[in-house]
N, C-alpha and C positions, 0 to 999 in steps of 0.2 A: 614357303613358310605359311602355316595356317593361322590366321588371326582370329582371336575370339571376339564374339559379340560383346557389347557393353554389359549385357546381362550375365554372360558367361564369365567375363573378366571380374565383375563384381562378386560373383559367387565364389570364384577361385580365390580372390583376395580375402573374402570373408572366411573361407575354410582355413587359409593360411594363418589369418589372425587368430582364429580359435585354436589352431594347432600349437601356436607358440606357448601359451600357458599350459596347455595339456602336456606337451613334451617336457617342459620344465618340471611340471608336477610329477610326471612319470619318473624323471631322473632322480628327483629328491626323495621320492617315496618308495622307489624300488631299488635304490642303491644301498648296499650294505644292510639289508633288511634284518639280518640276525646279529649284526654287530652293535647297532644302536637303534633304539634305546634298550635299556636293560629289560630282561624278561620280568614282568610283574606278575604277582601271584594270581590276579584276576584272569590273566590270559590262560593260565593253566586250569582254572576253574571252568572256563568256557570251552577249552579243548576237551576236557574230561566229559563235559555234558554233551558236546557235539558228537564225540565218539560213541557215547551211549546211544544217541539217536541212530547213528550209522549201524550200530550193532542190533538195532531193532528192539531196544529195551524200553521204548517209550520216550516221550518228550520231557517228563518230569523226573528229576533225580530223586533217589530214595534218601530218607533220613539216615539210613544205615551207612551211606557213603559220605554224606556231608551233614553237619549239624543243622544247617539252615538252607535246605534245598529250595525253599520257597521265597528266597530273598528277591527274586526277579521273575517276571513272566517268562515263559519258555519259548517264545518265538525266536529269540536270539540264537539259541542252540539249534533250532530247526533250520534257520536260515544259514548258519555257519556250516552245519552238516551238509546241507544241499550244495553249498559252494565247494566244500571239500569233495563231495561226490562228483560234481562236474569236473573238478580239477584232477580226478582220478587219484586222490590221496591214498597212497599205499602205506597204510599204517600197520599192517601185519608184518612183523619182522621176518626176514629171510634168514637171519642169523640168530644164534643164541645169546650173543653178547653185544652190548652197545659200546660205541666209542664216542668221544666228544664230537667227532665229525658226524656220526649217524644221529646223535641227539640233535645237533644243529639242523640236520636235514628235516627232522620231524617238525621243527619250528619254522623252517623256511617257507613251506607252502602256505600256511595260514598268514604269515607275515607278507608274502607276495600278494595274497588275496586282499589283505587290508590295503596294501599299496595301490592295487588296481581300483579298489573302492574309492580311495582318495583321489585318483585320477578322474573317476566318474563324478565325484563331489566337485572337483575343480570345474568341470564342464557345466555342472548345474549352477555353481556360483556365477560362472560367466553369464549364463542365460538369465538368471535372476537379476543380476546387475544390469544386463542389457535391457530387459523388459521394464525394469523399475526406473532406471535413470539413464539409459542410453548405452550405445556400443562401447564408447570410451570407458565408461564406468565399469561395464562388464569385463572389458579386457584388463584394466588395471586391477580390479578386484580379484580376478582369476590369477593374475601374476602374484599378488600378495598372498593369496591362499595357497598357491603352489610352491612358493620359495621362502617365505619367512620362517625363521628358526622355530617358532613355537609349534608349527604344524608337524613337527616330528611325532607328535602324539598320535597322528592319524595312522602311523605304521603299526600301532599296537593292536592285538587281537582283543578288542573290548566291545562291549555292547554299544557304547557311544558311537563307535565307528561303524558297527553293523547297522545301526538305525539311521545313520546320517543320510544315505541315499533316499530312504523313504521320506524322511522329514523334509529334505530339500526338494524332493519331487512334489510333495504336497504343496509347498510354498510356490513352486514354479507353476504347477497346474492351476493354482488359485489365481496367479497373475495372468496366466493364459485365458482364464475366464473373462477377465476384463478386455483382453485383446479380441477374443472371439465374440463377446457379447455385443460389441458394436457392429459386428458384421453378420452374426448368425444368432438367431434367437434360441437355437438348440445347443445349450451348454451343459445339459444334464450329465453327459458322460464325463466331461472334465471335472465337474463338481464332485461327482460320485467317486472318480479316481483319486481326487485330492483327499476325500474323506477316507478312502481305503488305505492310501499310503500313510496318512497320519495315524490311522487306527493301528496299522502294523508297527509303526514306530513306537506308539504307546504300548503295544503288546510286547515290545522288546524291553522297554524301560519306562516305568511309571512316571518319572518326572517330566517326560515329554508332554504330559497332559497340560503343562503350563503354556504350551504353544498353541492351544486351541484358540485363545483370543486373537493371536496373530493371524492365523490362517482364516479364521472366521471373519475378522475385520476386513481382510483383503477381499474376500468373496462378497461381503455385504457392500463394501465401498464400490465395487464394480457393478453389482447387480441391483442393489437397493431392494432386495427381496428376502424377507424372512422365510418365505416358503423354500427358497433355495438353500438358505442356511439350515433349515430343518432337514432337507434332503441330504445335505453334506454331513450333518451330525449323526445320521443313522449308522454308517460304518465306523465313524469315529468312536461312537459309544459301544456298538455291538461287538466289534472285533476284539477290543481288550477284555470285554466281559467273558470271552471264552475261557480265560484263565481262572477267574473265581468260580465260574460254572464247573470247570474241571475239578477244582479243589473240593467243592461241595459234593459233587457227584462221587468222587473217589473217597469221601469220608475223611478228608484231611483239613477240615476247616481250622482246627486248632493249630496245626502245623503252619498253615498259610498265614494265620494271624501272627503267630510267633515270628515267622520270617519277615513280615512287614515291620513288626515292632523292633526286631533286631536291627534292621536297616535304619530305623529312626533313632533308636536309643543309644547306639554305640557312638562314641566320640573319640576316635583315635588320633585326630589331628585338628588343630585349631583352624577355623575358617580364615582368620586373618593371616596365618602363616602361608596357607595355600594361595590366597589372593596376592600376598606379597611376592611369592614365587612367580606367579603368572606375570605380574607387572615387570619384575626385574629380568625375567627370562627373555621377554621380547618387548621392551619398552617402546620400540618404534611402532610395531603393529598395534599395541594397546593404545598409545597416544593418538596415532592416526585414526584408529577406530572410534575412540571416544570423542575426539574433536569433530570428526565427520558426523558422528551420531548426534552430537549436540547441535551442529549446524543444521542437519536435517530436521531435528525436532523444533528448534526455536526460530530458525530462519525460514526454512521451507514448510514449516507446519505439517510435517509428515510424522505420523505416529509409529511407523513400522519399526524403527530402532528401539523405541521405548517398549513396544509390545513384544519384541524379540528378546530383549534383555531383562527388563525389570521383573516380570513374573517368575521367570526361571531362576534369576539371581536370588530373589526373595525366598523361593521355595527351597533351594539347596542351603540357604543360610539358616532358615528357621526350622525346616523339617528334616533336612539331611543330617543324620547323626555323625556321619563321617564325610568329610569333603576332601577329595583328592584333586590333584591338578588336572587329571583327565576329565573331571566332571565339568570342566569349562570348554570341552570340545564343541559342544552345541553352540557356543557363542563365537567360535572362530569365523564362521561364514559372515556373520553380520559385522564383525570387526574388519574383515577384509573388504566387504562391500562399502561400509561407511568410510574406511580408509581410502578405497578407490575413489569414492565420491569427492572427498576433500582434495585429493591429489589432482583429479581432473578439474575441479573448481579452481584451484590455484593455477593449474596449467592454462585454463581458459582466460584467467585474469591476466596472465603474462602475455598471452597471444593478443589480447585486446588492448594492450597498453600502447599509447601514442597514436600517431596518425597511421592509417593503414596503407602505406605504400607497399608495393610488391616486395621490395627488398626487406622492409621491416617485418612484414608478415612472415617471410621465410625465416628471418632471424628468430622471431618470437616462437614460431612453430618448432624451429630447431631446438630452442631452449626448453620448450615443453617436452619434446622427445627426450632430451638429455635428462630432465627431471624424472620422468617416468622410468627411463632406462636405468638411471643411476640408482633409484630406489630398488629396482628389480635386481640389479647386479649386486648391490649391497646385501640384500636379503639372501640371495643365492650364495654369496661368498661366506656369509656368517653361518648359514645352514650347513654348508659343506665342512666348515671348521668343526662343527659339532657332530654331525652324523658320520663323519669319517672315523670316529673312534670305535674301538672294539671293547665292549664292556661286559661281554657274556662268556668269555673263555672259561673262567673258573666255574661258572654256573654249569656249563655244559660238561665239564670234567666231573663235577660233583654229581650231577644227574646221572651220568653214565655209570659212575661207581655205585651209586645207590641202586640203580636198576639192575646192574649185574649181580649185586649182592643178593637182592631179593629173588631174582630169576635163577641164579646158578646154585644157590645153596639148597640142595635137596634135603638136607638134614632138618630143615625148619618146617616139616610137615606142610609144605605148600603155603604157609601163612607167616607173615611178618608184620609187626607193628612199627611204623615209622613215627618217631617221636622228636619234637622240636618246636621251635617258634611257629607262629601261624603259617609262615610260608613253607613249612614242611610239606604242605599239600601240593606244592609244585612238583613233587617227585613221585606222586602216587599213580598218575594216569598212564605213564609209559609202561611200567610193569603190568598194570591192570589191563590195559586195552591193547598195547602193542605185543605183549608176551602172554596175555591171558593168565597172569599170576596174581592171585588174590592177595591184597595187602590192606592193612588198616592204618589209620592215621590218628595220632594222639597229640593234640595241641596242648602246650604246657601252660596256656593261659588258665588261671585258677578255676574260673567257672566252667570252662569247657573240659578241663582235665578231670574235674571231680564229678562230672555229669554221669559217667558210667565207668566201670572198671575196665582194665585192659582186657582185650579179647584174645590175646596170645601171650604165651610165656616168653616168647623171643622178641626182643626189641632192638631195633637199630636206631640209635640216638644221634641226632645231628645237633651238635653243640656249638653255638656261636658265642661271642665274647659276653653278651648280656646274660645268656643262660648259664654260662660257666660261672660268672660272677655271682648270680643268684644261688647257684648250687653250692658254691664253696664259701660264700659269706653267710655264716650261721646267725648273723644278726638280722638277716632277712628271713622272716618267718611265714609259715603257711602250711596247711595240711597237705596241699598239693606238692610243696617242696620236700616235705618229709618223704613222700613216696618217690619223687623224682630222684632225690639224693640216694636212696637205696639202690635204684637202678643204675645210677651213674657209678657208684662205688663198687657195684658188682659187675661192671662191664670193663671191657678192654678196648683200647684205641685200635681201630682197624684202618683208619685213613686220616690224613691231615691235608688240609687245603688252605692256601693263603691267597687271598684276593687283595693285592696291593692297590692303593690309589694310583690313578693314571698320572704319570710324572709330567712335569712341565705344564700343568694346566692349573690356572687360578680360577676356581669356580666363582669367585667374587667379581670377575671381569667378564663383561659382555663380549662375545655371545656364550661364553662357557658357563654363565649363570644358568643356562638350560641344563647343565649337568649336575646341579645340586640334587636332583632327584635320581641320579644314577645310584643303583644299589651297589654298595661295596660290602661284600660278605665279610671282609676282614679275615680273621683266623677261624677256620671251621674244623672242628674235631668230630670225627665219626666214630662212634663207639658201639660195640655189640656185646650183649650178655650171653652170646652163644658162640664162643670160639673154641673149637676143638683142636687143642694143641698137638694131639697125636697125629693127625693127618692133614690138618689145614692150618695154615698161618696166614691170616688176613692182614696182619699188621704190616704197614708199609715201613720198610727200613729207611734209615736216614739218608742213604744214597739214592733213594728213589726206586730201588728195585723191590721185588716182591716174590715171595715163595708161594706159588699158587698152582701146584702140580695138578690138583684136582678141580681147579676152577679156572674160568676164563674171564677173570675180573679185569676191568680197565682201570688202572691206577695211574694218576698223574705223576710224572717224573718230577721230583723236586729239582728245579733249575739251579745251576751253579750260580752263586753270587757273582756280581760283576763289579769292576772298578772302572772309573772314568779314564784313567791314564792308559793309553794304548800300549805303553811299554811295560805294564804290569799285568799280572794274571792272578787268579785265585786257584789254589790247589786244595783238594780234600785230603786232610791228614788222617782223620779217623772218623768212624761213625758208630752208631749203636748206643750212644749215651742216652740216658733217660732224664730229661729236664735238667740239664747241667746249668750251674750258676756261675762258678768261678773256677780258675785254674792257677796252678803255680808250677814252675819248672824246678825240679830237684836234680837236674843234670841235663846234658845235651840230649835232645830227643827223648827225654824222660819227664813226663808231665803227670801231675796229680790233678784230677778233675772232680769237683763236687757235684753229686746228684741231689737236687733239692728235696724231693719227696721221699726218696728211699733212705736218706741219711748215709749214703755210701760214698766213700772216696775211691774213685776208680783210677787206674794207672794206665797210661799210654806209653809204650816203649817202641821207638822206631816206627810209629804209625800204627801199631797194633794195640787194640784195646784188650787188656787182659780180662779173663773171664771172672776172676774172683776179685772182690773189692779189697783194698788195702785195710780198710777199717769200716765198721758199720755202727753209726750212732742211732740212738732212739730219738727221732725228731717229731715234733708237731709240725704239720706241713700244710695247713690250710692257707690258701691265698698266698701271702708273702712271707709266711713262716717257712722254716725248713733249714736245710744245710746251706748256708748263705755265703760265707766268706773264708778265704784262705790266704795266708801269706807265709813266705819261707825266708829264713835268714840264717846265715852262718854266724854264730855268736859264741862268745866265751862268757858263760854265766857263772862258772865256777873254775877258779884258777887250777884247782887240782885235777879237773877232768879235761881242761883245754877246750878248744873250739869244737862245737857241734852244730849240726844242722837242726834247727828248730822250726816246727810248723805250728802256726797259729790258726785256729779254726773258730768261726762264729757260727752258732746254730741255736735253734729253738729247741731246748731239751725237753723231753717228755718221758713218761714212764715206759711208753712203747710207741712205735711208729704210728703217726696219725692220731695220737691221743689228745685231740683238741676239738672234740665234737660238741662242746657246749654251745647252746643256741642263743645265749644272750647274757648280759652282765648280771642279771638278777638270778640266774639259775646255775651259773657255773660254780664249781667248787674245786678244791685241790685235786680231786681224783680225775677230773676231766680237763682241767686247765693245764697248759704247759708249765713246766717247772721254772722256766725262765729263758731269756735270751742270754747265752753264755759264751764266753771266750775261753778256750782251753789252749795251753801250750803243750805240745807233744814233741818227742824226739824222733828224728828220722834216722833209721839205722841203715838205710840203703834198700830195705825191702819191707820194713814194718814201721808203724807209728806206735810208739810205746810211751810209758810214763806220762799219762795225761795229768796236767795240773790246771785247776780252775783259777784263772787270774782275773776274771771279770764276770759279775753276776748281775744281770739287769732284770727289772720286772717286766711282766707282760700284762696286757689288759684283755678285755673281751674282744676287742677288735683285732683282726688278724692281719691288718695292713700296717704299713709304715714301720717295718722293723729295721730297715737299713741292712746292716750286716757286712759292709765293706771293711776290709782290714788292709792296712799298709804298714810296712816297716819303713820308717822314715830314714833320711840320711843320718839322723842323730842316733839311730839304733832303737828309738822308741816305737811303741805300737800306737797307731792311730786307727780309731774305730768310729765309723759313721753310724749313728743310731737315729732312726726316725722317731717321730713323736709318739708312736704307738697306736695312733688312731683309736684311742681308747674311748673315753666317755666325753661326749660333747656337753652334756648337762649333768650337774651334780646328782640329779634325781636318779640317774642310771648307774651311778658309781656307788653301789651299796655292797655290803657284805665283804667278800674277798677283795673287791675292787674299789673299796671306799676311797683309797688314795690314788686311784689310777687315772684320774682326770687328766686330759691333755692340756687343760687350762692351767698350766704351770708357769712359774717364773721363767723357766727356760724357753717357754713359748711366748714370751713377752706379755704375760699377764702379771703385772706387778703385785696384784693382790691374790694371785693364784697359789697353787700348792708349791712347796719347795721342789727344786729339781731332784729327779730320781735317777739320773743317768741317761734319760731319753731326750730326744729333740736337740741333738748336737753332735759334735765331733769330740770324742774323748781321746786324751793322750796319757798313756801309762807306760811304765817300763816293763820289761819281760816278766816281772813278777806280779804285775797288776797294780803297782804302787803309783801314786800321782807323781808328776814331775814338778818338784817344788823349787821356787826361787826366792828372790827377795834377800834382804840383808842377812836373815838367819836361816835361809833355805826352808821356810815353813809355809809358804803360800803358793798356791797354784796361779794360773793366769787370772782367774776370776775371784777366788776366795781361798781361805785357809782351812776350810772344813769339807768333809766328804759328803756327797760325791761331787760337789761343785768344784773342788780343787782339781778334779780330773778333766773338766771341760776345757778344751782348746778353742771351741766355737760353740754357738748356740743359736736358737731361733730357726732350727732346721726342721722342715716338715717331713720330707721323705726323699731320700737320695740313694743312689746306687753306684756312684762313681767318686773315686779319690785318685789323685795322681800328683807326684812330685816333679816339678820342673828340674830336669837334669843340670841346667845351667845355674839357676838362681836358688835351687833347693826349696822354692816356695810351694806351698800346697794349694791345689785346685780341687773343687768339688762340683758335683752336679746336684740339682734339687728339682723335684717335680711338684707342680702346683695343682690346685683343685680344678683342672680343666683349662687352665691358662697359666702363664707365668713360669714355665719351666726355665731353669737358670743354669748358667756356668759362673762360678765365683772364684776369685782369688781369696784365699783364706789366710789372713794374718792372725796371730795370737789375739784372742778376745773378740774375734769376728762375730757379729750378730747378723744372721741372715734375714731377720725381719718377721718371720712367721710368729704369731698369728695376726700381725698388723699389716704386713705388706707381702706381696708375692710378685716376683718380677719387678716391674715398675708400677704396679697397680695396687690400690688399697684392697684389703680384705674387709668387706663391709658387713659381714655377719660371721658367726662362729663356724657355720658349716655352709660355705658358699656353693651354690649350684654352678656347674660348668656353663659359662656364658658362651654365646656364639663368638666366632672369630671376629676380632675387631670391635668387640662390644665396648671396651673401655675407651677407645679412641685416644683423646688427648688427656685423659684423666691420669696424669703421671705423678708419682710420688718419688721425690729424691731424698727428702729428709722426713721420715715418718715421725709422727708424734707419739708420745706415751709409750716409748720403748723401755724395757727393763735394761738398765746399764750395769747393775751390780756394783754400785758405788763408783761409777764412771770407769770401771775397768773393762767394760764391754763397749764395742763401738760398731755402729752400723755402716756398711758401705754398699752402694748399689751393685747389682750384678754386672759382670763383664759382658754377658750376652743373655738374651731372653727370647723365648718363643711366645708370642701372644696367641697361643693355642696349646693344645696338649699333644706333645710328641712322645712323652715318656722317655726322658734321657736315662740311659743306663750306664755304660762303662766309659771310663776315661783312661788314656794312656799316652805318655810322651814317647816318641821314637828317638832314641839317643843316637843311633848310628845312621850312616848315609847309604846303607845297603840298598834301599829302594830308590835312591837318588838324593842328591844334596838338597833338592827343593823340599824334601820331606823331613830332613834332619831337624830334630828338636821341636817338631810340630806337635800340637795337641790333637789327638784323634778321639772322636766322640761317637757313640752309638745311640740310636733311639729305638723305641718299641713300635710306635704307630706307623711311621713311614718306612721302617726297615732300612734306614739310611746309616751310612758310616761317613762322618764328617771329618774334614781336615782343616784345622785352624792354625794360621801363622800367628806368632806373637811379635810385638814390636821389640826394638832393640833392648830396652831396659827390662823386658819380660814382665811388665806389670799389666799389660792389656793385650787383647787380641787385635791383630792387624786386619781390620775390616774395611771393606770397600763397597761402593755402589749403594744399593738399598739397605745394606746392613751397617752403614756408618753410624746409624742411631742406636746400634746394639740391639735391635729388635727385628725378629723375623715375623712379619705379619701374615705370610702365607708361604706355601712350598716353593713358589716360583722365585721368591727372594733368596732361597737357600741354594739355588743352582751353583753359585760360585764356590760353595764350600762342601758340596756333596762329593765325597771321594769314592764311595761305592754304595751298592744297595743289594737287597735280596738275601741277607745273611740269616733270615729267620729268627729275628730278635737276638741281637748280639748282647749277651749279658756279661761278657768279659772280653777285654782286648789286652794282649800282652806282647811285649817285644821278647822274642826268644833269644837264646844264646847265640843263634846264627844271625841275629840282626833283622830277621823278618818279623812281620806283624802277624800274630796269631789271633783268630777271632772265634769265639765259642758261640754256637747257635743253640739257644734254649729250646726252640720249637722243633728244629730238625734233628737235634741230638748229634750234630756234627761239629768237628773241629776243622777250621779252615786256616790256610796260611797264604798270605799275600807275598808274592815273589816277583822278581824281574822275569820278563819273557826270555 
């Protein structure tokens, strides 16, 4: 056996010590590179620019490609392009069509490169810490930098990560100057290299200029020579000046100034919010770093922490118009080094405690090792919990679909305009550079949209929830929206994508606080104004298949919904419906389904959707208007004709379909405003709906939200109709002309001095002829009053609801109600029930007329059990707290009690509930007297504060917004998907 010399052993030991944090860093930054974090729009910007460099088109992007090409110096794209070239990045596609897997591969190489740069950064952090404060500090600093959760940002293809090796090298070389200066008078090369590397970092991103005092201080501290500082400043200044020199030389001075001003003046996110995210995403690293930094500054009288943090911090606070979480990447090294310093300091204090006997020294050393190892293991464990998630699957599917559409559609004269939110640019570089297919991008932000007209006639529109709301809500005004709305309404849906939140993760709990910045696309609708129905059908059908004989498009398959019970399964009954809302059985395997926007009632027989509608109504269909509710009952209304099957329908009636295009309360008139929200009674002949009779006529306002529309035939044979408050006018000044009396501030919304009730904001009870149900000694008064329409109110104080269900055992009525971003409810509705709106929502007060959606948990303990100043209608109305609430917005939709035990006795007589935002189907048990829900664990307080607390009641998920749930004649549970256009059935396996 060959023994090493002491020098060789020490060298081997040193290498092993260095390799520990390096290997850990390689593991955390190279594992699951495309799964987490989410692909951010800036990564696509830099990939597009890097590929332009690889194509030999020059370092500076053209204003024809991006509105602000001069937002950063161009060394970043040159460096990234060089790394891609070294990595032999094969970006020219060998195939005509992309798949989600091939798209992922295009992101894999740059993400791996970023991971490798992070490993290099870890080594540099080690060396900086070692030279600055010793080997122990270097080792612990590198461990923290390599494994703590917040360093997941180093995996992203960002300028901050591209410049980091240059910046850290500049700091390290400056520290080497001091080490060399004591031994060798010739340090010119080190100083000049430090200046070059810092100059390149500034040439990558301008804010790095704030680190000039840091590196300059280190050099001066070690050399005490202004001459050497001057030598160092030459490359620091001259290298970044290449960019403005290029701008002036190319005649783009105005564009260059506009690019810089764009970066300064835009303010898309509050600085405090970003700082709050950083602190709560990794409080351990932040606290250790700050405590260590303060100790270095005030105890050790060392200025490096201050010079590293304060100038940069002040710059992005005061100058940076937009501050994102990744703008703090430059501060991660100093947080790790300062944190390493304080840990080593504490460790040394432990080792120095007590008398230094050999045994105690071993124990103290062991405790020090445990402390350091414990923090490392803790950080690594937390990081793995975060980076192990896959957050980009839907993004890759959407990107593949868009790319294939642009590339494969030869009818578009080689050019397409991609339209959407600012992140629509994420999808342009792949068809542009991978497939050499020219495309243009149109951002819907007002200023950018109006800057120039569309460059092509053919538009592929990517519509997220926010854009869809802006397009369909005509109270939102703008010249750009007028143009966008025309394109939207003249286009057809060609793809539908749903990016559901990751289940069983509470982003308010560490370390999952890091996932608050995960991009959740939500519902994404892709629309095209160039669909040739004769030979190409792009539209994805509801079962996830696609007719694409002439195309090779990659379309995501809509996954089947799932249920938690392994003894049950979900079946697809029928597909092909268009935005269905509710359904009703008119026989076994015979179902009528309402289509919201078309105003058509479709029929499904034995799982087959018939081609022709049973009936077609003229409906106003903006936002929550449309064909909304249906109920069926076998009743005898005329003794001479006997029992018949009657169908009750709620819809927003118009002169023609979609005739509600008014843009606001002050400009709407009778020609453009809907005729009313109306309930009709029709007769079902077995094949037709005939003899419509208007039994309820309700007003509409300029707002298209909060119509309600749910209808139930109660055990008493009466008709119960849930009507929202109409979301009409929040202020009297907007309620003019036609809508003078349309204000939501009515007595029925708990404004005692408000307008008299007009039929909205409550649950109405009428007989089949539309007459109120009267009681009292002379049968002359309703639940709340003896005059119309208040005598029709069964309950009031309702904001917006989509669910009604009668308990099959107690015959009691339950409803659902949705709040303004919080306080969604389930209620037991007794006669005269006051749900509390506009004074209280859920358990929390409504503090102004139009509350903004608060963050989850915003209200905390601010609970209201007995609200003040409620309208009681002469003590005939009574408030009671909800039986269940969500302290967040989930968008509760349908309710249904399951009477039979077909799915199992454990589900018999349970209340099933659906929601919009989570795509969940819930199962609630009731207590024996049927007056409350049987809640356990975190839900005992009747409040769900986050999704994790809902696990015990989640029955199924993935139904694509279930707008109706019905128990069929066969005893199975039928679920209607509004988004997918599918009808599902839950059955035993």
